[in-house]
C-alpha positions, 0 to 999 in steps of 0.5 A, spaced: 456 490 458 451 493 464 456 489 469 462 492 466 459 499 467 457 498 474 464 495 476 468 501 471 463 506 476 464 502 482 472 502 481 471 510 481 467 511 487 472 508 491 478 511 487 475 518 489 472 517 494 475 512 499 480 515 501 478 520 506 474 515 509 480 510 510 484 517 514 478 517 518 478 510 520 485 508 520 489 515 522 489 514 529 493 507 529 488 504 534 488 497 530 495 499 524 495 492 522 488 492 520 488 499 518 493 496 513 488 491 510 483 496 510 488 501 505 490 495 502 483 491 500 480 497 497 486 498 493 486 491 491 478 492 490 479 497 485 484 494 479 480 487 481 474 491 479 477 494 473 480 488 471 474 485 471 471 490 467 475 490 460 475 482 461 467 482 461 467 488 455 472 484 451 469 477 452 462 480 450 466 484 443 469 478 442 463 475 441 459 480 437 464 479 433 465 471 432 456 471 432 454 477 429 450 478 434 449 486 437 452 488 444 447 491 448 447 495 455 441 495 459 439 502 462 434 500 467 438 501 473 440 508 471 432 509 469 430 507 462 427 501 460 430 499 454 437 495 451 441 500 448 445 497 442 452 498 442 458 499 437 457 494 431 463 490 430 468 495 428 466 498 434 468 491 438 474 491 435 476 499 437 473 497 444 478 490 445 484 494 442 483 499 447 481 495 453 487 490 452 491 497 450 490 501 456 492 495 460 498 493 457 501 500 458 498 501 466 501 493 466 507 495 463 509 502 465 507 498 473 513 494 472 518 498 470 516 502 476 517 496 482 524 494 478 526 500 478 525 501 486 528 494 487 534 496 483 535 502 486 534 499 494 538 492 492 544 497 489 544 501 495 544 495 500 549 493 496 553 500 497 551 500 505 555 493 506 561 496 501 562 502 505 560 500 513 562 495 518 558 489 519 556 487 526 554 480 530 547 482 529 544 480 522 543 485 517 546 490 520 552 494 518 554 501 522 555 507 517 560 513 519 556 520 519 555 525 523 547 525 523 544 519 528 540 515 523 537 508 523 533 505 516 534 499 513 532 497 506 532 490 502 537 486 498 540 481 498 541 480 503 538 487 506 540 491 510 539 495 517 543 501 515 545 505 523 550 511 522 555 512 527 552 517 531 547 513 531 550 508 536 554 513 540 547 517 541 543 510 544 543 506 549 544 499 549 537 498 551 535 503 545 539 501 539 536 494 541 529 497 540 531 501 534 534 495 531 528 490 533 523 495 530 528 496 523 527 487 523 520 488 524 519 491 517 524 486 514 521 480 517 514 483 515 515 485 508 514 492 508 518 494 504 515 490 498 508 493 500 510 499 499 513 499 492 507 496 490 504 502 492 509 507 491 509 504 483 502 505 483 502 512 485 508 514 479 503 510 475 496 512 476 497 518 479 490 522 478 487 518 482 487 519 489 487 513 492 493 511 489 496 518 490 495 517 498 495 510 499 502 510 500 504 514 504 498 512 508 500 506 509 507 507 510 505 511 517 501 505 519 506 499 518 511 504 521 506 503 528 506 496 526 513 496 527 514 500 534 508 495 536 513 488 535 519 493 537 514 495 544 513 487 546 519 485 544 524 490 547 519 495 551 515 501 550 520 506 554 527 505 550 524 504 543 519 511 544 526 514 547 530 511 541 524 514 537 526 521 539 533 521 539 533 519 532 527 523 529 528 528 524 533 524 520 530 521 514 534 516 510 537 517 504 533 513 499 525 513 499 526 505 498 529 505 506 524 505 512 528 509 517 525 508 525 524 515 526 522 519 519 515 519 519 509 521 524 514 520 530 509 525 535 503 521 532 507 514 533 510 516 541 503 520 543 501 512 541 506 508 545 505 513 551 497 512 551 495 506 548 489 505 545 484 501 550 483 494 548 475 494 547 476 500 543 482 496 539 476 490 538 470 495 536 476 498 532 477 491 528 470 489 527 468 496 524 474 495 519 472 487 518 465 490 516 468 495 512 472 490 508 467 485 507 462 490 504 466 493 499 469 486 497 462 484 497 459 489 492 462 487 486 458 480 487 452 484 489 453 488 482 453 482 478 446 479 481 442 486 480 444 486 473 442 479 471 436 480 476 
């Protein structure tokens, strides 16, 4: 039970205190892929810690019910010397019920939200293929609209939607760069990552980590797509394409638009790339932070059984 308590506290500390630290470490986009990994590892660590705590509580209280033993909590790590007995048989049943019920409610809400996001994205991709005209490029359809925009949504099949105004305003190289950016989102499964984070934010909106992880990761994924497009087509056409489309958001929240988020920061990053030695130093720092964060539950386990 002591381990379970520490895991709950550890998850709470990460959920409330990690976001500002992560923003400082990853906000500049020095290494966006590692930044995404850091955010996702933190989210996974919080969920895993709390899930492990529920499992430990259920296991301990189940054993107490079966063999009549008393569940105790060691408070040495909190400055006390004794083992404190917890609830009896009825209390143990209440703990099991509460833990399982809370987990089931969160899982159900999360599943419903994910299903809704996925359905809306698929419906939009299907509608775009009906309304738009197909092109020779895989997944790309052109939709008549007065505002220049380009975005992608997942479906069966996926759709990269480009407005007719965007086709007119972009030259061939710029359009190729924008399409490479959108294709990078699809091949990188960025939509799936953001759907999970959106669902977590909707399910647990009062936890700072889940509330802001989606926005932070979305910006980093845009930078990842920028890097992929710049390698394939070049920095100049990509930058020109982003500036030409800047400010126009996709009509659905499930879509990822090339120029709808943090355009100025991304443009500055493309114009003045970070030096390689700074990138490696930053990656090493993020790897160390991720390793420490993931190793802490094991340290708690050892400490509680010392």
